[in-house]
N, C-alpha and C positions, 0 to 999 in steps of 0.2 A: 319317925325314924331317928334313933339316937345319934347325937353328934359325938364325935370322938376327937381327942387331941393327940392320939398316938401317932407316931411317925410311920413311914412306910415299912421300915424293918420290923417294928412291933406288929403292924397289921399283917405282914406276911407270915409272921410266926402265929398270930391269932387265927389265920385262915385254916390252920391244921388243929385247932383246939378241940378238945372233947365236947365242950359246951356249945350248943347250937347258938346261944345268944352271943358268945364270943366270936364264933365264925361269922355270924351275921354282922356284928360290929366291924369286924375286920374287912368284910366285903364293902361295907359302906365307906370305910376309910380309904380303901383302895380304888374306889370308883373314879375319883378325879384323876388318877394316874393310870387309867386303863391302857394307855399307849405304851407303858413300860412293860417289856416282855415278861418279867417275873410277876408283875401284878396281873397282867392279862392271863397268864397261866393259872394263877391262884383264883382269879375271878371266874374263869370258865369252870373250874372245878367246883366252886361254890354255887354257881348257877345250877349245876347238876348234882347238888349235895344229895347223897344217897340216904342220909340219916334223918334229915328234917326239912320238910317243905317250907318251913318258915324262913330258912336260910335262902332258898331259891327265890321266894317272893321278895324278901327285903333287898337282896342283891340286885335283882331285876329292877326293882323300883329305884335304887340308888343309881344304877347305870343309866336308866332312862332319864332320871332327873339331871344327871351329868350332861347328857345330850350330845356328847362329842361323837365323832365318827367312830373312834376306837371303842367307846363304851357301847354304842348301839350295835356295832358289829359283833361284839361278844354275845349280846343277847340273841342276835340273829343266828350266830353260830351255835349257841346252846340249843336253840330250837331244833336244829338238825339232829342233835344227839339225845333229845329229851324223849322220855316215855310219855304216855298220855297224861299221867298225873303231873309230872314235872312241867309239861307244856301248859297245863291249866294254871299252875302256880306262876309260871313265867308270865302268862297273860295277865293274871291278877296283879302281879307286881307292876307291869307296864301300865295297866289301866289305873292303878292307884296313883302312879306318878303323874299321869296325864289328867286326872280328874281335877277340874277347877283351875287348870293352869293354861298358859299359852304355849306350853312346851310341845304340844302335839304337832303344830305346824313345823317346828324345827326337826322333830323326829321324822316327819314325812319327807322333808328335804334331805335328811341324811339317808333315809331308806332309798330315795331316788338315786343317790350316788352309789349306794351299796348294790343296787340292782345291776350295776355294771361291773361288779367284782368278778375276778376270774374264778373264784371258788363257788361252785354250784350251791353248796350248803348255805353259804352266806346269802346268795341271791334268793334262795327259797325262804330263808328265815326273814329276810328284809321284806319280802312280799307280805308275809303274815303280819309283821310289825307295822307295815304301812297301812294295811287294812284296819288294824286295831287303832292306829293313830287317826286315820280318816274318820272312823266312827266317833272318836273322841272330839274331833273338830266339829262334827255335825251336831253334837249334843248341845 
């Protein structure tokens, strides 16, 4: 996943770029600040990118690697609004992030907290993410 040195304002602008690569870079740059409302809005839109599944995959990977409650919550929420293809690419991004890392245990812990969220869509998405992370832990 490409690193970027752009700031949040540039990343927010990049989230609406015509280029899929620029949108993906913007999502990766915004992942660490997923708790900022403007970033969260852009990240959710990028997770469900209608033009290119590479954006979906890379942003899901970046958010999973960030591992914060806000980041994982966005992936869980995106699952609720995803079509089958998007859900497959969200899963691929999550699995890419968890492959060969210790991050799966942290994602499982975050999902356990998200399972108590008031929003049903977040709870459902967290259940899927938890199952994917559990599978990664067992590998």
